[in-house]
PDB file as gemmi writes it, atoms N, CA and C in Angstrom:
CRYST1    1.000    1.000    1.000  90.00  90.00  90.00 P 1                      
ATOM      1  N   UNK A   1      93.568 102.895  98.563  1.00  0.00           N  
ATOM      2  CA  UNK A   1      94.948 103.480  97.693  1.00  0.00           C  
ATOM      3  C   UNK A   1      94.628 104.425  96.787  1.00  0.00           C  
ATOM      4  N   UNK A   2      95.334 106.232  96.758  1.00  0.00           N  
ATOM      5  CA  UNK A   2      95.342 106.350  95.713  1.00  0.00           C  
ATOM      6  C   UNK A   2      96.920 105.749  95.938  1.00  0.00           C  
ATOM      7  N   UNK A   3      96.360 106.659  93.977  1.00  0.00           N  
ATOM      8  CA  UNK A   3      98.020 106.402  93.405  1.00  0.00           C  
ATOM      9  C   UNK A   3      99.036 107.342  93.573  1.00  0.00           C  
ATOM     10  N   UNK A   4      98.752 108.575  93.764  1.00  0.00           N  
ATOM     11  CA  UNK A   4      99.673 109.186  94.416  1.00  0.00           C  
ATOM     12  C   UNK A   4     100.746 108.606  95.788  1.00  0.00           C  
ATOM     13  N   UNK A   5      99.408 108.215  96.929  1.00  0.00           N  
ATOM     14  CA  UNK A   5      99.318 107.614  98.157  1.00  0.00           C  
ATOM     15  C   UNK A   5     101.264 106.237  97.802  1.00  0.00           C  
ATOM     16  N   UNK A   6     100.776 105.721  96.257  1.00  0.00           N  
ATOM     17  CA  UNK A   6     101.050 103.805  96.485  1.00  0.00           C  
ATOM     18  C   UNK A   6     102.386 104.641  95.350  1.00  0.00           C  
ATOM     19  N   UNK A   7     102.202 106.071  94.728  1.00  0.00           N  
ATOM     20  CA  UNK A   7     104.337 106.231  94.148  1.00  0.00           C  
ATOM     21  C   UNK A   7     104.773 106.533  95.029  1.00  0.00           C  
ATOM     22  N   UNK A   8     104.188 107.132  96.416  1.00  0.00           N  
ATOM     23  CA  UNK A   8     105.048 107.819  97.583  1.00  0.00           C  
ATOM     24  C   UNK A   8     105.143 106.905  98.332  1.00  0.00           C  
ATOM     25  N   UNK A   9     104.553 105.314  98.505  1.00  0.00           N  
ATOM     26  CA  UNK A   9     105.282 104.895  99.580  1.00  0.00           C  
ATOM     27  C   UNK A   9     106.139 103.642  98.657  1.00  0.00           C  
ATOM     28  N   UNK A  10     105.781 104.190  97.197  1.00  0.00           N  
ATOM     29  CA  UNK A  10     106.527 103.066  96.038  1.00  0.00           C  
ATOM     30  C   UNK A  10     108.408 103.174  95.648  1.00  0.00           C  
ATOM     31  N   UNK A  11     108.473 105.247  96.157  1.00  0.00           N  
ATOM     32  CA  UNK A  11     109.563 105.802  96.098  1.00  0.00           C  
ATOM     33  C   UNK A  11     110.571 105.881  97.679  1.00  0.00           C  
ATOM     34  N   UNK A  12     109.589 105.587  98.730  1.00  0.00           N  
ATOM     35  CA  UNK A  12     110.155 105.568  99.727  1.00  0.00           C  
ATOM     36  C   UNK A  12     110.980 103.835 100.016  1.00  0.00           C  
ATOM     37  N   UNK A  13     110.283 102.950  99.324  1.00  0.00           N  
ATOM     38  CA  UNK A  13     110.840 102.086  99.426  1.00  0.00           C  
ATOM     39  C   UNK A  13     112.532 101.674  97.947  1.00  0.00           C  
ATOM     40  N   UNK A  14     112.356 102.492  96.467  1.00  0.00           N  
ATOM     41  CA  UNK A  14     113.425 102.170  95.906  1.00  0.00           C  
ATOM     42  C   UNK A  14     114.379 103.119  96.954  1.00  0.00           C  
ATOM     43  N   UNK A  15     113.727 104.655  97.585  1.00  0.00           N  
ATOM     44  CA  UNK A  15     115.379 105.104  98.860  1.00  0.00           C  
ATOM     45  C   UNK A  15     115.664 104.133  99.471  1.00  0.00           C  
ATOM     46  N   UNK A  16     115.020 103.415  99.854  1.00  0.00           N  
ATOM     47  CA  UNK A  16     115.298 102.754 101.383  1.00  0.00           C  
ATOM     48  C   UNK A  16     116.436 101.295 100.624  1.00  0.00           C  
ATOM     49  N   UNK A  17     115.748 101.113  99.799  1.00  0.00           N  
ATOM     50  CA  UNK A  17     116.558  99.890  98.988  1.00  0.00           C  
ATOM     51  C   UNK A  17     117.945 100.459  99.246  1.00  0.00           C  
ATOM     52  N   UNK A  18     118.133 101.652  97.822  1.00  0.00           N  
ATOM     53  CA  UNK A  18     119.979 102.469  97.737  1.00  0.00           C  
ATOM     54  C   UNK A  18     120.668 102.376  98.697  1.00  0.00           C  
ATOM     55  N   UNK A  19     119.600 102.433  99.977  1.00  0.00           N  
ATOM     56  CA  UNK A  19     120.299 103.083 101.346  1.00  0.00           C  
ATOM     57  C   UNK A  19     121.780 101.803 101.126  1.00  0.00           C  
ATOM     58  N   UNK A  20     120.490 100.324 101.452  1.00  0.00           N  
ATOM     59  CA  UNK A  20     121.430  99.381 101.517  1.00  0.00           C  
ATOM     60  C   UNK A  20     122.345  98.852  99.704  1.00  0.00           C  
ATOM     61  N   UNK A  21     122.740  99.585  99.250  1.00  0.00           N  
ATOM     62  CA  UNK A  21     123.468  99.564  97.123  1.00  0.00           C  
ATOM     63  C   UNK A  21     123.005  98.152  96.332  1.00  0.00           C  
ATOM     64  N   UNK A  22     120.875  98.483  97.253  1.00  0.00           N  
ATOM     65  CA  UNK A  22     120.242  97.508  95.938  1.00  0.00           C  
ATOM     66  C   UNK A  22     119.644  98.697  95.055  1.00  0.00           C  
ATOM     67  N   UNK A  23     120.164  98.836  93.548  1.00  0.00           N  
ATOM     68  CA  UNK A  23     119.184  99.609  92.815  1.00  0.00           C  
ATOM     69  C   UNK A  23     119.330  98.620  91.114  1.00  0.00           C  
ATOM     70  N   UNK A  24     119.527  97.625  91.619  1.00  0.00           N  
ATOM     71  CA  UNK A  24     119.811  96.483  89.490  1.00  0.00           C  
ATOM     72  C   UNK A  24     118.115  96.761  89.923  1.00  0.00           C  
ATOM     73  N   UNK A  25     117.072  96.969  89.132  1.00  0.00           N  
ATOM     74  CA  UNK A  25     115.946  96.744  88.669  1.00  0.00           C  
ATOM     75  C   UNK A  25     115.797  96.017  89.364  1.00  0.00           C  
ATOM     76  N   UNK A  26     116.091  94.264  89.220  1.00  0.00           N  
ATOM     77  CA  UNK A  26     114.952  93.506  88.998  1.00  0.00           C  
ATOM     78  C   UNK A  26     115.307  93.589  91.175  1.00  0.00           C  
ATOM     79  N   UNK A  27     116.465  92.996  91.618  1.00  0.00           N  
ATOM     80  CA  UNK A  27     116.518  93.688  93.232  1.00  0.00           C  
ATOM     81  C   UNK A  27     115.726  94.735  93.676  1.00  0.00           C  
ATOM     82  N   UNK A  28     115.436  95.237  93.420  1.00  0.00           N  
ATOM     83  CA  UNK A  28     114.541  96.884  93.865  1.00  0.00           C  
ATOM     84  C   UNK A  28     113.304  96.030  93.886  1.00  0.00           C  
ATOM     85  N   UNK A  29     112.935  96.091  92.401  1.00  0.00           N  
ATOM     86  CA  UNK A  29     111.095  95.253  92.506  1.00  0.00           C  
ATOM     87  C   UNK A  29     111.626  94.527  93.423  1.00  0.00           C  
ATOM     88  N   UNK A  30     112.681  93.177  94.175  1.00  0.00           N  
ATOM     89  CA  UNK A  30     111.996  92.397  94.900  1.00  0.00           C  
ATOM     90  C   UNK A  30     112.591  93.122  96.472  1.00  0.00           C  
ATOM     91  N   UNK A  31     112.701  93.822  96.065  1.00  0.00           N  
ATOM     92  CA  UNK A  31     113.022  94.696  97.468  1.00  0.00           C  
ATOM     93  C   UNK A  31     111.006  94.695  97.967  1.00  0.00           C  
ATOM     94  N   UNK A  32     110.886  95.768  97.017  1.00  0.00           N  
ATOM     95  CA  UNK A  32     109.406  96.414  96.772  1.00  0.00           C  
ATOM     96  C   UNK A  32     108.438  95.549  97.170  1.00  0.00           C  
ATOM     97  N   UNK A  33     108.475  95.016  96.717  1.00  0.00           N  
ATOM     98  CA  UNK A  33     107.830  93.428  97.049  1.00  0.00           C  
ATOM     99  C   UNK A  33     107.618  93.585  98.663  1.00  0.00           C  
ATOM    100  N   UNK A  34     108.441  92.820  98.925  1.00  0.00           N  
ATOM    101  CA  UNK A  34     108.372  92.405 100.077  1.00  0.00           C  
ATOM    102  C   UNK A  34     108.411  94.064 101.388  1.00  0.00           C  
ATOM    103  N   UNK A  35     108.646  95.039 101.201  1.00  0.00           N  
ATOM    104  CA  UNK A  35     108.370  96.469 100.836  1.00  0.00           C  
ATOM    105  C   UNK A  35     106.529  96.570 101.596  1.00  0.00           C  
ATOM    106  N   UNK A  36     106.199  95.691 100.356  1.00  0.00           N  
ATOM    107  CA  UNK A  36     104.389  96.206 100.289  1.00  0.00           C  
ATOM    108  C   UNK A  36     103.749  95.085 100.704  1.00  0.00           C  
ATOM    109  N   UNK A  37     104.325  93.693 100.392  1.00  0.00           N  
ATOM    110  CA  UNK A  37     103.761  92.742 101.324  1.00  0.00           C  
ATOM    111  C   UNK A  37     103.849  92.308 103.214  1.00  0.00           C  
ATOM    112  N   UNK A  38     105.764  92.617 103.278  1.00  0.00           N  
ATOM    113  CA  UNK A  38     105.589  92.874 105.579  1.00  0.00           C  
ATOM    114  C   UNK A  38     105.585  94.022 105.581  1.00  0.00           C  
ATOM    115  N   UNK A  39     105.199  95.121 104.355  1.00  0.00           N  
ATOM    116  CA  UNK A  39     104.952  97.018 105.475  1.00  0.00           C  
ATOM    117  C   UNK A  39     106.235  97.178 105.441  1.00  0.00           C  
ATOM    118  N   UNK A  40     105.916  98.602 105.326  1.00  0.00           N  
ATOM    119  CA  UNK A  40     107.044 100.162 105.368  1.00  0.00           C  
ATOM    120  C   UNK A  40     107.607  99.371 105.842  1.00  0.00           C  
ATOM    121  N   UNK A  41     109.040  99.090 106.240  1.00  0.00           N  
ATOM    122  CA  UNK A  41     110.563  99.069 108.046  1.00  0.00           C  
ATOM    123  C   UNK A  41     110.445  97.873 107.611  1.00  0.00           C  
ATOM    124  N   UNK A  42     110.008  96.743 106.723  1.00  0.00           N  
ATOM    125  CA  UNK A  42     110.384  95.452 107.231  1.00  0.00           C  
ATOM    126  C   UNK A  42     111.796  94.887 107.807  1.00  0.00           C  
ATOM    127  N   UNK A  43     112.186  95.826 106.789  1.00  0.00           N  
ATOM    128  CA  UNK A  43     114.338  96.061 107.180  1.00  0.00           C  
ATOM    129  C   UNK A  43     114.802  96.329 108.229  1.00  0.00           C  
ATOM    130  N   UNK A  44     113.839  97.523 108.889  1.00  0.00           N  
ATOM    131  CA  UNK A  44     114.339  97.073 110.292  1.00  0.00           C  
ATOM    132  C   UNK A  44     113.752  96.650 111.893  1.00  0.00           C  
ATOM    133  N   UNK A  45     112.362  95.983 110.997  1.00  0.00           N  
ATOM    134  CA  UNK A  45     111.081  95.357 112.070  1.00  0.00           C  
ATOM    135  C   UNK A  45     112.053  93.514 112.121  1.00  0.00           C  
ATOM    136  N   UNK A  46     112.346  92.995 110.865  1.00  0.00           N  
ATOM    137  CA  UNK A  46     113.158  91.967 111.293  1.00  0.00           C  
ATOM    138  C   UNK A  46     114.394  91.342 111.864  1.00  0.00           C  
ATOM    139  N   UNK A  47     115.007  90.339 111.851  1.00  0.00           N  
ATOM    140  CA  UNK A  47     115.427  90.203 112.690  1.00  0.00           C  
ATOM    141  C   UNK A  47     116.915  89.777 110.956  1.00  0.00           C  
ATOM    142  N   UNK A  48     115.808  88.981 110.208  1.00  0.00           N  
ATOM    143  CA  UNK A  48     116.531  88.214 109.966  1.00  0.00           C  
ATOM    144  C   UNK A  48     117.184  89.233 108.118  1.00  0.00           C  
ATOM    145  N   UNK A  49     116.379  90.339 108.240  1.00  0.00           N  
ATOM    146  CA  UNK A  49     116.148  91.272 107.291  1.00  0.00           C  
ATOM    147  C   UNK A  49     116.651  92.515 107.798  1.00  0.00           C  
ATOM    148  N   UNK A  50     117.456  92.462 109.115  1.00  0.00           N  
ATOM    149  CA  UNK A  50     118.332  94.090 109.885  1.00  0.00           C  
ATOM    150  C   UNK A  50     119.155  93.262 109.353  1.00  0.00           C  
ATOM    151  N   UNK A  51     120.067  91.861 109.794  1.00  0.00           N  
ATOM    152  CA  UNK A  51     121.020  91.044 109.339  1.00  0.00           C  
ATOM    153  C   UNK A  51     121.817  91.178 108.154  1.00  0.00           C  
ATOM    154  N   UNK A  52     120.995  90.437 106.423  1.00  0.00           N  
ATOM    155  CA  UNK A  52     121.086  90.404 105.594  1.00  0.00           C  
ATOM    156  C   UNK A  52     121.785  92.136 104.588  1.00  0.00           C  
ATOM    157  N   UNK A  53     120.999  92.849 105.411  1.00  0.00           N  
ATOM    158  CA  UNK A  53     120.488  94.445 104.750  1.00  0.00           C  
ATOM    159  C   UNK A  53     122.208  94.865 105.165  1.00  0.00           C  
ATOM    160  N   UNK A  54     122.583  94.333 106.407  1.00  0.00           N  
ATOM    161  CA  UNK A  54     123.485  95.068 107.480  1.00  0.00           C  
ATOM    162  C   UNK A  54     124.569  94.456 106.726  1.00  0.00           C  
ATOM    163  N   UNK A  55     124.780  92.869 105.665  1.00  0.00           N  
ATOM    164  CA  UNK A  55     125.787  92.499 105.769  1.00  0.00           C  
ATOM    165  C   UNK A  55     126.735  93.106 104.784  1.00  0.00           C  
ATOM    166  N   UNK A  56     127.645  93.226 105.512  1.00  0.00           N  
ATOM    167  CA  UNK A  56     129.042  93.080 104.603  1.00  0.00           C  
ATOM    168  C   UNK A  56     129.991  92.217 103.247  1.00  0.00           C  
ATOM    169  N   UNK A  57     128.913  90.914 104.157  1.00  0.00           N  
ATOM    170  CA  UNK A  57     129.279  90.062 103.001  1.00  0.00           C  
ATOM    171  C   UNK A  57     129.050  89.834 102.136  1.00  0.00           C  
ATOM    172  N   UNK A  58     127.492  89.858 101.784  1.00  0.00           N  
ATOM    173  CA  UNK A  58     126.795  89.870 100.294  1.00  0.00           C  
ATOM    174  C   UNK A  58     126.348  90.711  99.717  1.00  0.00           C  
ATOM    175  N   UNK A  59     125.598  90.951  98.561  1.00  0.00           N  
ATOM    176  CA  UNK A  59     125.787  91.760  98.050  1.00  0.00           C  
ATOM    177  C   UNK A  59     124.960  92.834  97.434  1.00  0.00           C  
ATOM    178  N   UNK A  60     124.550  92.972  96.798  1.00  0.00           N  
ATOM    179  CA  UNK A  60     122.721  93.385  96.744  1.00  0.00           C  
ATOM    180  C   UNK A  60     121.901  91.893  96.296  1.00  0.00           C  
ATOM    181  N   UNK A  61     122.319  91.572  95.506  1.00  0.00           N  
ATOM    182  CA  UNK A  61     121.436  90.449  94.697  1.00  0.00           C  
ATOM    183  C   UNK A  61     121.569  88.828  95.208  1.00  0.00           C  
ATOM    184  N   UNK A  62     122.846  89.355  96.415  1.00  0.00           N  
ATOM    185  CA  UNK A  62     122.264  88.338  97.590  1.00  0.00           C  
ATOM    186  C   UNK A  62     121.428  88.289  98.445  1.00  0.00           C  
ATOM    187  N   UNK A  63     121.926  89.071  99.157  1.00  0.00           N  
ATOM    188  CA  UNK A  63     121.287  89.663  99.784  1.00  0.00           C  
ATOM    189  C   UNK A  63     119.537  89.652  99.957  1.00  0.00           C  
ATOM    190  N   UNK A  64     118.516  89.598  98.277  1.00  0.00           N  
ATOM    191  CA  UNK A  64     117.510  89.784  98.233  1.00  0.00           C  
ATOM    192  C   UNK A  64     117.015  88.324  97.925  1.00  0.00           C  
ATOM    193  N   UNK A  65     118.388  87.152  97.674  1.00  0.00           N  
ATOM    194  CA  UNK A  65     118.124  86.160  96.699  1.00  0.00           C  
ATOM    195  C   UNK A  65     118.174  85.494  99.344  1.00  0.00           C  
ATOM    196  N   UNK A  66     119.043  85.593  99.718  1.00  0.00           N  
ATOM    197  CA  UNK A  66     118.879  85.680 101.220  1.00  0.00           C  
ATOM    198  C   UNK A  66     116.876  86.462 101.537  1.00  0.00           C  
ATOM    199  N   UNK A  67     116.389  87.653 101.968  1.00  0.00           N  
ATOM    200  CA  UNK A  67     115.853  87.862 102.470  1.00  0.00           C  
ATOM    201  C   UNK A  67     114.355  87.525 101.782  1.00  0.00           C  
ATOM    202  N   UNK A  68     114.592  87.158 100.001  1.00  0.00           N  
ATOM    203  CA  UNK A  68     113.345  85.978  99.849  1.00  0.00           C  
ATOM    204  C   UNK A  68     113.020  84.593 100.417  1.00  0.00           C  
ATOM    205  N   UNK A  69     114.227  84.074 100.458  1.00  0.00           N  
ATOM    206  CA  UNK A  69     113.751  82.891 101.438  1.00  0.00           C  
ATOM    207  C   UNK A  69     113.308  82.708 102.818  1.00  0.00           C  
ATOM    208  N   UNK A  70     114.106  84.389 103.139  1.00  0.00           N  
ATOM    209  CA  UNK A  70     114.026  84.462 104.772  1.00  0.00           C  
ATOM    210  C   UNK A  70     111.942  84.058 104.898  1.00  0.00           C  
ATOM    211  N   UNK A  71     112.234  85.008 104.019  1.00  0.00           N  
ATOM    212  CA  UNK A  71     110.088  85.868 103.912  1.00  0.00           C  
ATOM    213  C   UNK A  71     109.895  84.043 102.998  1.00  0.00           C  
ATOM    214  N   UNK A  72     109.950  83.692 102.547  1.00  0.00           N  
ATOM    215  CA  UNK A  72     109.412  82.090 102.386  1.00  0.00           C  
ATOM    216  C   UNK A  72     109.295  81.764 103.237  1.00  0.00           C  
ATOM    217  N   UNK A  73     109.851  81.763 104.240  1.00  0.00           N  
ATOM    218  CA  UNK A  73     109.811  80.951 105.760  1.00  0.00           C  
ATOM    219  C   UNK A  73     109.173  81.156 106.257  1.00  0.00           C  
ATOM    220  N   UNK A  74     109.999  82.559 106.583  1.00  0.00           N  
ATOM    221  CA  UNK A  74     108.483  83.434 107.514  1.00  0.00           C  
ATOM    222  C   UNK A  74     106.831  82.941 106.904  1.00  0.00           C  
ATOM    223  N   UNK A  75     106.677  83.008 105.383  1.00  0.00           N  
ATOM    224  CA  UNK A  75     105.070  82.711 105.859  1.00  0.00           C  
ATOM    225  C   UNK A  75     104.576  81.615 105.434  1.00  0.00           C  
ATOM    226  N   UNK A  76     105.043  80.675 105.445  1.00  0.00           N  
ATOM    227  CA  UNK A  76     105.615  79.287 105.554  1.00  0.00           C  
ATOM    228  C   UNK A  76     105.060  79.007 106.958  1.00  0.00           C  
ATOM    229  N   UNK A  77     105.813  79.702 108.107  1.00  0.00           N  
ATOM    230  CA  UNK A  77     105.414  79.631 109.814  1.00  0.00           C  
ATOM    231  C   UNK A  77     104.065  79.633 109.931  1.00  0.00           C  
ATOM    232  N   UNK A  78     103.690  81.526 109.585  1.00  0.00           N  
ATOM    233  CA  UNK A  78     102.088  81.836 109.350  1.00  0.00           C  
ATOM    234  C   UNK A  78     101.546  80.564 108.785  1.00  0.00           C  
ATOM    235  N   UNK A  79     102.024  79.583 107.947  1.00  0.00           N  
ATOM    236  CA  UNK A  79     101.286  79.494 107.710  1.00  0.00           C  
ATOM    237  C   UNK A  79     100.467  77.930 108.221  1.00  0.00           C  
ATOM    238  N   UNK A  80     101.615  77.611 109.035  1.00  0.00           N  
ATOM    239  CA  UNK A  80     101.424  76.283 109.529  1.00  0.00           C  
ATOM    240  C   UNK A  80     100.828  76.668 111.409  1.00  0.00           C  
ATOM    241  N   UNK A  81     100.507  78.252 111.335  1.00  0.00           N  
ATOM    242  CA  UNK A  81     100.301  78.579 112.589  1.00  0.00           C  
ATOM    243  C   UNK A  81      98.499  78.818 112.310  1.00  0.00           C  
ATOM    244  N   UNK A  82      98.266  78.780 111.208  1.00  0.00           N  
ATOM    245  CA  UNK A  82      96.437  79.263 110.478  1.00  0.00           C  
ATOM    246  C   UNK A  82      95.759  77.940 110.920  1.00  0.00           C  
TER     247      UNK A  82                                                      
END                                                                             
């Protein structure tokens, strides 16, 4: 992947995070980690992500903590299958 493509991918992730109210640098960084590891659009692909990001009861940092925990569980499940 070229530098321009990576910047565009990161920019799209940053913009998507902002739609969910995720704007603090630490939270955006964590969102981008998931955006790059799980794939762009993970926020609409996985039920746990859709529910967390759409929750009116969770703040941005709480959303990211929940997403990290779910992603870790997801990866753990995949490792057990391998």
